[in-house]
C-alpha positions in Angstrom: 0.0 0.0 0.0 1.3 3.4 -1.0 0.7 6.0 1.7 1.5 9.7 1.4 1.0 12.4 4.1 1.6 16.0 3.2 3.9 18.1 5.3 1.0 20.3 6.5 -1.0 17.3 7.5 1.9 15.8 9.4 2.4 19.1 11.3 -1.2 19.1 12.4 -1.0 15.5 13.5 2.1 16.2 15.5 0.6 19.4 16.9 -2.5 17.4 18.1 -0.4 14.5 19.4 3.3 15.3 19.8 4.9 11.9 19.6 8.0 10.6 17.8 6.1 7.7 16.2 3.7 9.2 13.6 1.7 6.0 13.4 1.0 6.2 17.2 0.2 9.9 16.9 -2.2 9.3 14.1 -3.8 6.3 15.8 -4.4 8.6 18.9 -6.0 11.3 16.8 -8.2 8.6 15.2 -9.1 7.2 18.6 -10.2 10.6 19.8 -12.3 11.2 16.8 -14.0 7.8 17.1 -14.7 8.4 20.7 -16.2 11.9 19.9 -18.5 10.4 17.3 -19.4 7.5 19.5 -20.4 9.9 22.3 -22.7 11.8 19.9 -24.4 8.6 18.7 -24.8 7.4 22.3 -26.4 10.7 23.3 -28.8 10.3 20.3 -29.6 6.8 21.4 -30.3 7.8 25.1 -32.4 10.8 23.9 -34.7 8.6 21.9 -34.8 6.0 24.6 -36.0 8.7 27.0 -38.4 10.2 24.5 -40.2 6.9 23.7 -39.4 4.9 26.9 -38.2 2.0 24.8 -35.0 0.7 23.2 -34.8 0.8 19.4 -35.5 -2.9 19.1 -38.7 -2.5 21.2 -39.6 0.6 19.2 -39.3 -1.4 16.0 -41.0 -4.6 17.1 -43.8 -2.5 18.7 -44.5 -0.9 15.3 -44.5 2.6 17.0 -44.2 4.4 13.7 -47.5 2.8 12.6 -49.1 3.4 16.0 -48.2 7.0 15.7 -49.7 7.4 12.3 -46.5 7.5 10.2 -45.9 11.1 11.3 -42.8 12.8 9.9 -41.4 13.3 13.4 -41.7 9.6 14.4 -40.4 8.3 11.1 -37.5 10.8 11.2 -36.7 9.8 14.8 -36.8 6.2 13.8 -34.3 6.8 10.9 -32.0 8.9 13.1 -32.2 6.4 16.0 -31.4 3.5 13.7 -28.4 5.4 12.3 -27.2 6.1 15.8 -27.4 2.5 16.9 -25.7 1.2 13.8 -23.0 3.9 14.3 -22.4 2.8 17.8 -21.8 -0.8 16.7 -19.6 0.2 13.8 -17.5 2.7 15.9 -17.1 0.3 18.8 -15.8 -2.3 16.4 -13.4 0.2 14.8 -12.2 1.3 18.2 -11.5 -2.3 19.2 -9.5 -2.8 16.0 -7.6 0.4 16.5 -6.7 -0.4 20.1 -5.5 -3.9 19.4 -1.8 -4.3 20.0 0.2 -3.9 16.8 
């Protein structure tokens, strides 16, 4: 695999994570970004759990969208909630891979 990092990008990475090992610095920057996105998705998940008093699985099996008359708000919530739960799973897997010993 051919990898190229511009000098400007390298400076920013080293500014964010001052380390000798650029791979370790970049992995730390990636870890922080994954954790930031994960926190946002987890907040979205908790918000909808509080709003509906259910988990996403319960919401879907309970046909809540249908029960609420297919309103735009409920359908939109369902879509955003599903995206958040999928994002949580995806990001947790990525974080596990990133944190595995090299």
